[in-house]
C-alpha positions as CSV (number, residue, x, y, z in Angstrom):
1,M,7.1,40.0,-113.7
2,K,4.7,40.4,-110.6
3,K,1.0,40.3,-111.2
4,S,-1.4,42.8,-109.3
5,I,-3.8,40.8,-107.2
6,G,-5.5,44.0,-105.6
7,A,-5.7,45.5,-102.2
8,K,-6.6,42.8,-99.6
9,S,-6.1,42.1,-96.0
10,L,-3.1,39.8,-96.9
11,A,0.2,39.6,-94.9
12,Y,2.4,36.6,-94.1
13,P,2.6,35.1,-91.5
14,T,-0.3,36.3,-89.1
15,P,-0.7,35.0,-85.6
16,A,-3.4,32.7,-84.3
17,W,-4.0,34.4,-80.9
18,I,-6.7,33.9,-78.5
19,V,-7.9,37.4,-77.0
20,G,-9.2,36.9,-73.4
21,S,-11.7,39.2,-71.8
22,Y,-14.4,39.5,-69.2
23,D,-18.0,40.1,-70.3
24,M,-20.2,42.6,-68.4
25,F,-21.5,39.6,-66.1
26,G,-17.9,38.8,-65.2
27,N,-17.9,35.7,-67.2
28,A,-14.6,34.7,-69.0
29,N,-14.6,35.0,-72.8
30,A,-12.1,34.3,-75.6
31,M,-11.9,34.8,-79.3
32,T,-9.3,34.0,-82.0
33,A,-7.7,36.9,-83.8
34,A,-5.1,37.0,-86.5
35,W,-4.9,40.7,-87.2
36,G,-2.1,41.8,-84.6
37,G,1.5,42.2,-83.7
38,I,3.9,43.9,-81.6
39,C,3.7,47.7,-82.1
40,C,6.0,49.5,-79.7
41,S,9.2,48.5,-77.8
42,E,9.1,51.1,-75.0
43,P,6.8,50.6,-73.2
44,P,6.0,47.2,-74.6
45,C,2.8,47.3,-76.6
46,I,0.8,44.9,-78.8
47,S,-1.9,45.6,-81.3
48,V,-4.9,43.3,-82.1
49,S,-7.8,44.4,-84.4
50,M,-11.4,43.0,-84.4
51,R,-14.7,43.9,-85.7
52,K,-17.2,45.9,-83.6
53,A,-19.7,43.0,-84.0
54,T,-17.5,40.6,-81.9
55,Y,-18.5,40.0,-78.3
56,T,-14.9,40.7,-77.3
57,Y,-14.9,44.3,-78.8
58,A,-17.5,45.4,-76.1
59,N,-15.7,43.6,-73.3
60,I,-12.4,45.2,-73.9
61,M,-14.1,48.8,-74.5
62,E,-15.7,48.3,-71.1
63,K,-13.0,46.6,-69.0
64,E,-10.0,48.3,-70.8
65,A,-8.0,45.1,-70.4
66,F,-7.3,41.9,-72.4
67,T,-4.9,39.1,-72.5
68,I,-3.1,37.6,-75.5
69,N,-3.0,33.8,-75.3
70,I,-0.5,32.0,-77.7
71,P,-1.6,28.5,-78.2
72,S,0.8,25.7,-79.2
73,E,0.0,23.4,-82.3
74,K,-1.8,20.8,-80.0
75,Y,-4.6,23.3,-79.4
76,V,-5.3,24.1,-83.1
77,K,-8.9,22.7,-82.8
78,E,-9.7,24.9,-79.8
79,T,-8.1,27.7,-81.6
80,D,-10.4,27.4,-84.4
81,Y,-13.4,26.9,-82.3
82,F,-12.7,30.1,-80.3
83,G,-12.9,32.0,-83.7
84,M,-16.2,30.2,-84.7
85,A,-18.3,30.4,-81.7
86,S,-19.7,33.5,-79.9
87,G,-19.3,34.1,-76.2
88,K,-22.8,35.6,-76.4
89,D,-24.2,32.1,-76.9
90,V,-21.9,29.6,-75.4
91,D,-19.3,29.2,-72.5
92,K,-16.3,28.4,-74.7
93,F,-14.3,27.4,-71.8
94,E,-16.8,24.8,-70.8
95,K,-17.2,23.6,-74.4
96,T,-13.4,23.2,-74.9
97,G,-12.4,22.0,-71.5
98,L,-9.7,24.8,-71.1
99,T,-9.1,26.7,-68.0
100,A,-9.7,30.5,-67.5
101,V,-7.7,32.0,-64.9
102,K,-8.1,35.5,-63.5
103,S,-5.1,37.6,-64.1
104,D,-3.9,39.4,-61.0
105,L,-2.6,42.3,-62.9
106,V,-5.3,43.2,-65.3
107,Y,-9.1,42.6,-65.4
108,A,-9.0,39.8,-68.0
109,P,-8.7,35.9,-68.0
110,Y,-6.0,33.9,-69.5
111,I,-5.7,30.3,-70.6
112,E,-3.8,28.0,-68.3
113,E,-3.1,25.5,-70.8
114,F,-1.5,27.8,-73.5
115,P,2.3,28.4,-73.0
116,I,2.5,32.1,-73.3
117,V,0.2,34.7,-72.0
118,L,0.5,38.5,-72.4
119,E,-1.5,40.6,-69.9
120,C,-2.4,44.0,-71.4
121,K,-4.0,47.1,-70.3
122,L,-5.7,49.0,-73.0
123,V,-4.0,52.3,-73.9
124,H,-5.6,53.2,-77.4
125,S,-8.3,52.1,-79.6
126,F,-8.6,53.2,-83.3
127,E,-11.4,52.8,-85.6
128,L,-10.1,51.9,-88.9
129,G,-13.2,51.0,-90.8
130,L,-14.6,47.4,-90.4
131,H,-12.1,46.8,-87.6
132,T,-11.0,48.7,-84.4
133,Q,-7.3,48.4,-83.5
134,F,-6.6,48.0,-79.8
135,I,-3.4,49.0,-78.5
136,G,-2.5,47.2,-75.2
137,E,0.5,47.9,-73.0
138,I,1.9,44.6,-71.9
139,I,2.1,44.5,-68.1
140,D,3.5,41.1,-67.8
141,I,4.2,37.9,-69.7
142,K,3.6,34.5,-68.1
143,A,5.4,31.7,-69.9
144,D,5.6,27.9,-69.0
145,E,8.9,27.0,-68.0
146,S,8.9,24.1,-70.5
147,V,9.0,26.7,-73.5
148,L,11.9,28.8,-71.9
149,D,15.7,28.6,-72.6
150,K,18.3,28.8,-69.8
151,K,18.1,32.6,-69.9
152,G,14.2,32.5,-69.4
153,N,13.5,33.4,-72.9
154,P,10.8,31.7,-75.1
155,V,12.0,29.2,-77.6
156,I,9.8,29.0,-80.8
157,K,10.6,25.3,-81.4
158,K,9.5,24.5,-77.8
159,L,6.5,26.9,-78.0
160,K,5.3,25.5,-81.4
161,P,2.8,28.5,-81.9
162,I,0.1,28.2,-84.5
163,I,0.5,30.5,-87.7
164,Y,-2.6,31.5,-89.5
165,S,-2.6,32.3,-93.3
166,P,-5.2,34.5,-95.0
167,E,-6.3,31.7,-97.2
168,R,-7.7,30.3,-93.9
169,N,-5.1,27.6,-92.9
170,Y,-3.3,27.0,-89.9
171,Y,0.3,26.1,-90.1
172,G,3.3,25.3,-87.6
173,V,6.8,26.8,-87.3
174,G,9.4,25.8,-90.1
175,E,13.1,25.4,-89.8
176,L,15.7,27.9,-88.6
177,L,17.0,30.1,-91.5
178,G,19.6,32.0,-89.7
179,K,20.4,34.2,-86.8
180,A,18.9,37.7,-87.0
181,F,21.2,40.6,-87.0
182,S,24.0,38.3,-88.0
183,I,23.3,36.4,-91.3
184,G,23.1,39.6,-93.3
185,M,26.7,40.3,-92.4
186,E,27.7,37.2,-94.4
187,K,27.1,39.2,-97.6
């Protein structure tokens, strides 16, 4: 029998993404976000939600662009830091030693050291209560060759993305369970 645990912001897994933006002075900023995912195939779009109180919220509203940076496990400390410090108060790139690179497609920075970057233009924003959901059309994806297979697709075991769990922990990727759109046919 299942026990009711109430209405909560709870889903598994959630990403540990770093959202890149420029502030009103043209300074690179980045924040950690876990509320997000792919929301459309054609055109390719991604959603990410954040509170109005964040520095990144105002940046995205003003610049209408952002990047989604997918860090690998070795950057878990930096990922956590980006979620704790505010770009209003500190240069997070200087503090972490990571490199902000200006996208040539959207007005937002990406993080050189992270293996996957999605460059997005803002197409919609929706106020949902405490959070605003931003929908970005993915204009391009940049990937380190070291995380790609022979066909040019990212390999999750090479990428080693960080997974966030709502009880405030970070995890790595587990073992392969089966091939999608295939294993279900074995019934």
